DOGUMI-910183 format. One record per atom (N, C-alpha, C): atom name; x, y, z; residue number from 1; residue in one letter. Coordinates in Angstrom, 1 decimal. Example, Ala and Ser with C-alpha at 12.3 -4.5 7.8 and 13.67 -1.06 7.14 Angstrom:
# residues 2
- atome/X/Y/Z/num/residu
- N/13.2/-5.7/7.8/1/A
- CA/12.3/-4.5/7.8/1/A
- C/13.2/-3.3/7.8/1/A
- N/12.8/-2.2/7.1/2/S
- CA/13.7/-1.1/7.1/2/S
- C/12.9/0.0/7.9/2/S
***
This chain:
# residues 145
- atome/X/Y/Z/num/residu
- N/1.8/-21.5/32.5/1/M
- CA/1.7/-20.2/31.7/1/M
- C/2.8/-20.3/30.7/1/M
- N/2.5/-19.8/29.5/2/I
- CA/3.4/-19.8/28.4/2/I
- C/4.1/-18.4/28.4/2/I
- N/5.4/-18.5/28.3/3/K
- CA/6.2/-17.2/28.3/3/K
- C/6.4/-16.8/26.9/3/K
- N/6.4/-15.5/26.7/4/S
- CA/6.5/-14.9/25.3/4/S
- C/7.8/-14.2/25.1/4/S
- N/8.8/-14.5/25.8/5/H
- CA/10.1/-13.8/25.7/5/H
- C/10.7/-13.9/24.3/5/H
- N/10.7/-15.1/23.8/6/A
- CA/11.2/-15.4/22.4/6/A
- C/10.5/-14.6/21.4/6/A
- N/9.2/-14.5/21.5/7/F
- CA/8.4/-13.7/20.5/7/F
- C/8.7/-12.2/20.6/7/F
- N/8.7/-11.8/21.8/8/V
- CA/9.0/-10.4/22.1/8/V
- C/10.4/-10.0/21.5/8/V
- N/11.4/-10.9/21.7/9/N
- CA/12.7/-10.7/21.2/9/N
- C/12.7/-10.7/19.7/9/N
- N/12.0/-11.6/19.0/10/L
- CA/11.8/-11.6/17.6/10/L
- C/11.2/-10.3/17.1/10/L
- N/10.2/-9.9/17.7/11/M
- CA/9.5/-8.6/17.2/11/M
- C/10.4/-7.4/17.4/11/M
- N/11.1/-7.4/18.5/12/H
- CA/12.0/-6.2/18.8/12/H
- C/13.1/-6.2/17.7/12/H
- N/13.7/-7.4/17.4/13/W
- CA/14.8/-7.4/16.4/13/W
- C/14.2/-7.1/15.0/13/W
- N/13.1/-7.7/14.7/14/Y
- CA/12.5/-7.5/13.3/14/Y
- C/12.1/-6.0/13.1/14/Y
- N/11.4/-5.4/14.0/15/T
- CA/11.0/-4.0/13.8/15/T
- C/12.1/-3.0/13.8/15/T
- N/13.2/-3.3/14.6/16/H
- CA/14.4/-2.4/14.6/16/H
- C/15.3/-2.7/13.5/16/H
- N/15.6/-3.9/13.2/17/E
- CA/16.5/-4.3/12.1/17/E
- C/16.0/-3.7/10.7/17/E
- N/14.7/-3.8/10.5/18/F
- CA/14.2/-3.4/9.2/18/F
- C/13.4/-2.0/9.3/18/F
- N/13.7/-1.3/10.4/19/T
- CA/13.2/0.1/10.6/19/T
- C/11.7/0.3/10.2/19/T
- N/10.9/-0.5/10.9/20/F
- CA/9.4/-0.3/10.7/20/F
- C/9.0/1.0/11.3/20/F
- N/8.1/1.7/10.7/21/S
- CA/7.6/3.0/11.2/21/S
- C/6.1/3.2/10.9/21/S
- N/5.6/4.3/11.3/22/E
- CA/4.2/4.6/11.1/22/E
- C/3.9/4.8/9.6/22/E
- N/4.8/5.0/8.8/23/S
- CA/4.6/5.1/7.4/23/S
- C/4.5/3.8/6.6/23/S
- N/4.7/2.7/7.3/24/D
- CA/4.7/1.4/6.7/24/D
- C/3.3/0.8/6.6/24/D
- N/3.0/0.1/5.5/25/C
- CA/1.8/-0.6/5.3/25/C
- C/2.2/-2.1/4.9/25/C
- N/1.8/-3.0/5.8/26/V
- CA/2.2/-4.4/5.6/26/V
- C/1.0/-5.2/5.0/26/V
- N/1.2/-5.9/3.9/27/L
- CA/0.1/-6.7/3.3/27/L
- C/0.2/-8.1/3.9/27/L
- N/-0.9/-8.5/4.5/28/L
- CA/-1.0/-9.9/5.0/28/L
- C/-1.7/-10.7/4.0/28/L
- N/-1.0/-11.6/3.3/29/I
- CA/-1.6/-12.5/2.3/29/I
- C/-1.6/-14.0/2.8/29/I
- N/-0.8/-14.2/3.8/30/A
- CA/-0.7/-15.6/4.4/30/A
- C/-1.8/-15.8/5.4/30/A
- N/-2.1/-17.1/5.6/31/S
- CA/-3.1/-17.4/6.6/31/S
- C/-2.5/-17.1/8.0/31/S
- N/-3.3/-16.6/8.9/32/I
- CA/-2.8/-16.3/10.2/32/I
- C/-2.3/-17.5/11.0/32/I
- N/-2.6/-18.7/10.5/33/S
- CA/-2.1/-19.9/11.1/33/S
- C/-0.7/-20.2/10.7/33/S
- N/-0.2/-19.5/9.6/34/F
- CA/1.2/-19.7/9.1/34/F
- C/2.1/-19.0/10.0/34/F
- N/3.2/-19.6/10.4/35/D
- CA/4.2/-19.0/11.3/35/D
- C/4.7/-17.6/10.9/35/D
- N/4.9/-17.3/9.7/36/L
- CA/5.4/-16.0/9.3/36/L
- C/4.4/-14.9/9.4/36/L
- N/3.1/-15.3/9.5/37/A
- CA/2.1/-14.3/9.6/37/A
- C/2.1/-13.5/10.9/37/A
- N/2.7/-14.1/11.9/38/Q
- CA/2.7/-13.4/13.2/38/Q
- C/3.6/-12.2/13.1/38/Q
- N/4.7/-12.2/12.5/39/K
- CA/5.5/-11.0/12.3/39/K
- C/4.7/-9.9/11.5/39/K
- N/4.0/-10.4/10.5/40/N
- CA/3.2/-9.5/9.6/40/N
- C/2.1/-8.8/10.4/40/N
- N/1.5/-9.6/11.3/41/L
- CA/0.4/-9.1/12.1/41/L
- C/0.8/-8.0/13.1/41/L
- N/1.9/-8.3/13.8/42/Y
- CA/2.3/-7.5/14.9/42/Y
- C/3.3/-6.3/14.6/42/Y
- N/4.1/-6.5/13.7/43/A
- CA/5.2/-5.5/13.4/43/A
- C/4.5/-4.1/13.1/43/A
- N/3.6/-4.0/12.1/44/P
- CA/3.0/-2.7/11.9/44/P
- C/2.2/-2.1/13.0/44/P
- N/1.6/-3.0/13.8/45/L
- CA/0.8/-2.5/14.9/45/L
- C/1.7/-2.0/16.0/45/L
- N/2.8/-2.7/16.2/46/L
- CA/3.8/-2.2/17.3/46/L
- C/4.5/-0.9/17.0/46/L
- N/4.5/-0.6/15.7/47/T
- CA/5.3/0.6/15.3/47/T
- C/4.4/1.7/14.7/47/T
- N/3.1/1.6/14.9/48/G
- CA/2.2/2.6/14.4/48/G
- C/1.9/2.6/13.0/48/G
- N/2.3/1.5/12.3/49/G
- CA/2.0/1.4/10.8/49/G
- C/0.6/0.8/10.6/49/G
- N/0.4/0.4/9.4/50/R
- CA/-0.9/-0.1/9.0/50/R
- C/-0.8/-1.6/8.6/50/R
- N/-1.8/-2.4/8.9/51/L
- CA/-1.9/-3.8/8.5/51/L
- C/-3.0/-3.8/7.5/51/L
- N/-2.7/-4.3/6.3/52/C
- CA/-3.6/-4.5/5.2/52/C
- C/-4.0/-5.9/5.0/52/C
- N/-5.2/-6.3/5.3/53/L
- CA/-5.7/-7.7/5.2/53/L
- C/-6.3/-7.9/3.8/53/L
- N/-5.8/-8.9/3.1/54/F
- CA/-6.3/-9.1/1.8/54/F
- C/-7.5/-10.1/1.9/54/F
- N/-8.7/-9.6/1.6/55/P
- CA/-9.9/-10.4/1.8/55/P
- C/-10.1/-11.6/0.9/55/P
- N/-9.7/-11.5/-0.4/56/A
- CA/-9.9/-12.5/-1.3/56/A
- C/-8.9/-13.7/-1.2/56/A
- N/-9.1/-14.7/-2.0/57/G
- CA/-8.2/-15.9/-2.0/57/G
- C/-6.8/-15.5/-2.5/57/G
- N/-5.8/-16.2/-2.1/58/V
- CA/-4.5/-15.9/-2.4/58/V
- C/-4.2/-16.0/-3.9/58/V
- N/-5.1/-16.7/-4.7/59/N
- CA/-5.0/-16.9/-6.1/59/N
- C/-5.4/-15.7/-6.9/59/N
- N/-6.0/-14.6/-6.3/60/D
- CA/-6.4/-13.4/-6.9/60/D
- C/-5.3/-12.4/-7.0/60/D
- N/-4.4/-12.7/-8.0/61/Y
- CA/-3.2/-11.8/-8.1/61/Y
- C/-3.5/-10.5/-8.6/61/Y
- N/-4.5/-10.4/-9.5/62/A
- CA/-5.0/-9.0/-9.9/62/A
- C/-5.5/-8.2/-8.7/62/A
- N/-6.2/-8.9/-7.9/63/G
- CA/-6.7/-8.2/-6.7/63/G
- C/-5.6/-7.8/-5.7/63/G
- N/-4.6/-8.7/-5.6/64/I
- CA/-3.5/-8.4/-4.7/64/I
- C/-2.7/-7.1/-5.3/64/I
- N/-2.5/-7.1/-6.6/65/S
- CA/-1.9/-6.0/-7.3/65/S
- C/-2.6/-4.7/-7.1/65/S
- N/-3.9/-4.7/-7.2/66/E
- CA/-4.7/-3.5/-7.0/66/E
- C/-4.6/-3.1/-5.6/66/E
- N/-4.6/-4.0/-4.6/67/T
- CA/-4.5/-3.7/-3.2/67/T
- C/-3.2/-3.0/-2.9/67/T
- N/-2.1/-3.6/-3.4/68/I
- CA/-0.8/-3.0/-3.2/68/I
- C/-0.8/-1.5/-3.7/68/I
- N/-1.3/-1.3/-4.9/69/E
- CA/-1.3/0.1/-5.4/69/E
- C/-2.2/1.0/-4.6/69/E
- N/-3.4/0.6/-4.3/70/R
- CA/-4.4/1.4/-3.6/70/R
- C/-4.0/1.7/-2.2/70/R
- N/-3.5/0.7/-1.5/71/E
- CA/-3.1/0.9/-0.1/71/E
- C/-1.6/1.4/0.1/71/E
- N/-0.9/1.5/-1.0/72/Q
- CA/0.5/1.9/-1.0/72/Q
- C/1.3/1.0/0.0/72/Q
- N/1.1/-0.3/-0.2/73/V
- CA/1.8/-1.3/0.6/73/V
- C/3.3/-1.2/0.4/73/V
- N/4.0/-1.1/1.6/74/T
- CA/5.5/-1.0/1.6/74/T
- C/6.2/-2.3/1.9/74/T
- N/5.5/-3.2/2.4/75/M
- CA/6.2/-4.5/2.8/75/M
- C/5.3/-5.7/2.6/75/M
- N/5.9/-6.7/2.0/76/I
- CA/5.2/-8.0/1.8/76/I
- C/6.2/-9.1/2.4/76/I
- N/5.6/-10.0/3.1/77/N
- CA/6.3/-11.2/3.6/77/N
- C/5.6/-12.4/3.2/77/N
- N/6.2/-13.2/2.3/78/C
- CA/5.5/-14.4/1.8/78/C
- C/6.5/-15.4/1.4/78/C
- N/6.0/-16.6/1.0/79/A
- CA/6.9/-17.6/0.3/79/A
- C/7.2/-17.1/-1.1/79/A
- N/8.3/-17.4/-1.6/80/P
- CA/8.6/-17.0/-3.0/80/P
- C/7.6/-17.5/-4.0/80/P
- N/7.0/-18.7/-3.8/81/S
- CA/6.1/-19.2/-4.8/81/S
- C/4.8/-18.4/-4.8/81/S
- N/4.6/-17.5/-3.8/82/L
- CA/3.4/-16.7/-3.8/82/L
- C/3.7/-15.3/-4.6/82/L
- N/4.9/-15.0/-4.7/83/I
- CA/5.2/-13.7/-5.4/83/I
- C/5.5/-13.9/-6.9/83/I
- N/5.9/-15.1/-7.3/84/Y
- CA/6.2/-15.3/-8.7/84/Y
- C/5.0/-15.0/-9.6/84/Y
- N/3.7/-15.5/-9.3/85/P
- CA/2.6/-15.2/-10.1/85/P
- C/2.3/-13.8/-10.2/85/P
- N/2.5/-13.0/-9.1/86/L
- CA/2.3/-11.6/-9.1/86/L
- C/3.3/-10.9/-10.1/86/L
- N/4.5/-11.4/-10.1/87/I
- CA/5.5/-10.8/-11.1/87/I
- C/5.1/-11.2/-12.5/87/I
- N/4.7/-12.5/-12.7/88/D
- CA/4.2/-12.9/-14.0/88/D
- C/3.1/-12.1/-14.5/88/D
- N/2.2/-11.7/-13.7/89/L
- CA/1.0/-10.9/-14.1/89/L
- C/1.4/-9.6/-14.7/89/L
- N/2.5/-9.0/-14.2/90/H
- CA/2.9/-7.7/-14.7/90/H
- C/4.0/-7.8/-15.7/90/H
- N/4.7/-8.9/-15.9/91/A
- CA/5.8/-9.0/-16.8/91/A
- C/5.4/-8.7/-18.2/91/A
- N/6.2/-7.9/-18.9/92/P
- CA/5.9/-7.5/-20.3/92/P
- C/6.1/-8.7/-21.2/92/P
- N/5.5/-8.7/-22.4/93/E
- CA/5.8/-9.7/-23.4/93/E
- C/7.2/-9.4/-23.9/93/E
- N/7.8/-10.4/-24.4/94/E
- CA/9.2/-10.2/-24.8/94/E
- C/9.4/-9.2/-25.9/94/E
- N/8.4/-8.9/-26.7/95/D
- CA/8.6/-8.0/-27.8/95/D
- C/8.3/-6.5/-27.4/95/D
- N/7.9/-6.3/-26.2/96/Q
- CA/7.5/-5.0/-25.8/96/Q
- C/8.8/-4.2/-25.3/96/Q
- N/8.9/-3.0/-25.7/97/K
- CA/10.1/-2.2/-25.4/97/K
- C/9.9/-1.3/-24.2/97/K
- N/8.7/-0.8/-24.0/98/D
- CA/8.4/0.1/-22.9/98/D
- C/8.1/-0.7/-21.6/98/D
- N/9.1/-0.8/-20.7/99/L
- CA/8.9/-1.6/-19.5/99/L
- C/8.5/-0.7/-18.3/99/L
- N/8.4/0.6/-18.4/100/G
- CA/8.2/1.5/-17.3/100/G
- C/6.9/1.3/-16.6/100/G
- N/5.8/1.0/-17.3/101/H
- CA/4.5/0.9/-16.7/101/H
- C/4.1/-0.5/-16.2/101/H
- N/4.8/-1.5/-16.6/102/H
- CA/4.4/-2.9/-16.3/102/H
- C/4.3/-3.2/-14.8/102/H
- N/5.3/-2.7/-14.0/103/F
- CA/5.3/-3.0/-12.6/103/F
- C/5.0/-1.8/-11.7/103/F
- N/4.3/-0.8/-12.3/104/S
- CA/4.1/0.4/-11.6/104/S
- C/3.2/0.2/-10.4/104/S
- N/2.3/-0.8/-10.4/105/R
- CA/1.5/-1.1/-9.2/105/R
- C/2.3/-1.6/-8.0/105/R
- N/3.5/-2.1/-8.3/106/L
- CA/4.3/-2.6/-7.2/106/L
- C/5.3/-1.6/-6.7/106/L
- N/5.3/-0.4/-7.2/107/R
- CA/6.3/0.6/-6.9/107/R
- C/6.4/1.0/-5.5/107/R
- N/5.3/0.9/-4.7/108/S
- CA/5.4/1.3/-3.3/108/S
- C/6.1/0.3/-2.4/108/S
- N/6.3/-1.0/-2.9/109/V
- CA/6.9/-2.0/-2.1/109/V
- C/8.4/-1.7/-2.0/109/V
- N/8.8/-1.5/-0.7/110/N
- CA/10.3/-1.2/-0.5/110/N
- C/11.0/-2.3/0.2/110/N
- N/10.2/-3.3/0.8/111/R
- CA/10.8/-4.5/1.4/111/R
- C/10.0/-5.7/1.1/111/R
- N/10.7/-6.7/0.5/112/L
- CA/10.0/-8.0/0.2/112/L
- C/10.8/-9.1/1.0/112/L
- N/10.1/-9.6/2.0/113/F
- CA/10.7/-10.7/2.7/113/F
- C/10.2/-12.0/2.1/113/F
- N/11.2/-12.9/1.8/114/L
- CA/10.8/-14.1/1.2/114/L
- C/11.4/-15.2/2.0/114/L
- N/10.6/-16.2/2.4/115/G
- CA/11.0/-17.3/3.2/115/G
- C/10.2/-18.6/3.0/115/G
- N/10.7/-19.6/3.6/116/G
- CA/10.0/-20.9/3.6/116/G
- C/10.4/-21.8/2.5/116/G
- N/11.1/-21.3/1.5/117/E
- CA/11.6/-22.1/0.4/117/E
- C/12.7/-21.4/-0.3/117/E
- N/13.5/-22.0/-1.1/118/P
- CA/14.6/-21.3/-1.9/118/P
- C/14.0/-20.3/-2.8/118/P
- N/14.7/-19.2/-3.1/119/I
- CA/14.3/-18.1/-3.9/119/I
- C/14.9/-18.4/-5.3/119/I
- N/14.1/-18.3/-6.4/120/N
- CA/14.6/-18.4/-7.7/120/N
- C/14.7/-17.0/-8.3/120/N
- N/16.0/-16.5/-8.3/121/L
- CA/16.2/-15.1/-8.7/121/L
- C/15.8/-14.8/-10.1/121/L
- N/15.9/-15.8/-11.0/122/L
- CA/15.5/-15.6/-12.4/122/L
- C/14.0/-15.2/-12.5/122/L
- N/13.2/-15.8/-11.6/123/K
- CA/11.7/-15.5/-11.6/123/K
- C/11.5/-14.1/-11.1/123/K
- N/12.4/-13.5/-10.3/124/L
- CA/12.2/-12.2/-9.8/124/L
- C/12.8/-11.1/-10.8/124/L
- N/13.6/-11.5/-11.7/125/R
- CA/14.3/-10.6/-12.6/125/R
- C/13.4/-9.6/-13.4/125/R
- N/12.3/-10.1/-13.9/126/P
- CA/11.5/-9.1/-14.7/126/P
- C/11.2/-7.9/-13.8/126/P
- N/10.8/-8.1/-12.6/127/W
- CA/10.5/-6.9/-11.7/127/W
- C/11.8/-6.2/-11.2/127/W
- N/12.8/-7.0/-10.8/128/T
- CA/14.0/-6.3/-10.2/128/T
- C/14.8/-5.5/-11.3/128/T
- N/14.6/-5.8/-12.5/129/T
- CA/15.3/-5.0/-13.6/129/T
- C/14.4/-3.9/-14.2/129/T
- N/13.2/-3.8/-13.7/130/S
- CA/12.2/-2.8/-14.2/130/S
- C/12.5/-1.4/-13.5/130/S
- N/12.1/-0.3/-14.2/131/P
- CA/12.2/1.0/-13.6/131/P
- C/11.4/1.2/-12.3/131/P
- N/10.4/0.3/-12.1/132/S
- CA/9.5/0.5/-11.0/132/S
- C/10.0/-0.3/-9.7/132/S
- N/11.1/-0.9/-9.8/133/F
- CA/11.6/-1.7/-8.7/133/F
- C/12.5/-0.8/-7.8/133/F
- N/12.1/-0.8/-6.5/134/C
- CA/12.9/0.0/-5.5/134/C
- C/12.9/-0.7/-4.2/134/C
- N/12.7/-2.0/-4.2/135/A
- CA/12.6/-2.8/-3.0/135/A
- C/13.9/-3.5/-2.6/135/A
- N/14.0/-3.7/-1.3/136/E
- CA/15.1/-4.6/-0.8/136/E
- C/14.5/-6.0/-0.6/136/E
- N/15.2/-7.0/-1.2/137/I
- CA/14.7/-8.4/-1.0/137/I
- C/15.5/-9.0/0.1/137/I
- N/14.7/-9.5/1.1/138/I
- CA/15.4/-10.1/2.3/138/I
- C/15.0/-11.6/2.3/138/I
- N/16.0/-12.4/2.3/139/N
- CA/15.8/-13.9/2.4/139/N
- C/15.7/-14.3/3.9/139/N
- N/14.5/-14.5/4.4/140/T
- CA/14.3/-14.9/5.8/140/T
- C/14.2/-16.4/6.0/140/T
- N/14.2/-17.1/4.9/141/Y
- CA/14.1/-18.6/4.8/141/Y
- C/13.0/-19.1/5.7/141/Y
- N/13.1/-19.0/7.0/142/G
- CA/12.1/-19.4/7.9/142/G
- C/12.3/-18.8/9.3/142/G
- N/11.3/-18.6/10.1/143/P
- CA/11.4/-18.0/11.4/143/P
- C/12.1/-18.8/12.4/143/P
- N/12.2/-20.1/12.2/144/T
- CA/12.9/-21.0/13.2/144/T
- C/14.4/-21.2/12.8/144/T
- N/14.7/-20.9/11.6/145/E
- CA/16.1/-21.0/11.2/145/E
- C/16.9/-19.9/11.7/145/E
***
């Protein structure tokens, strides 16, 4: 029989450290076979929140953006390379002055967990410096580290 004490400990720490609640909506964009997906699957369910499954392929960044806005997603957990194209989709052209509306679809995100690879802060900057940014970025690097 396989014991699950380590996973229970991980979920207890994760949901308490990052204060998951019934008001959270977690977007699952990673395959359920990916190790970080397990936290995404169970954290909202253990705390009374919502789990939002993205049905289309991960390359549909316009669809992901629409889902974030429609479902009022509060938390995303993914590899940095999956968030960069989403930021690029909303980034204003260099000659545009009004930056307020460009990232408005991402306004509900208040926690962004990035792991699995190094984070390039320059690629996050267009969003993090916009008026629509109100998220905490957490570097989880990997669940086994």
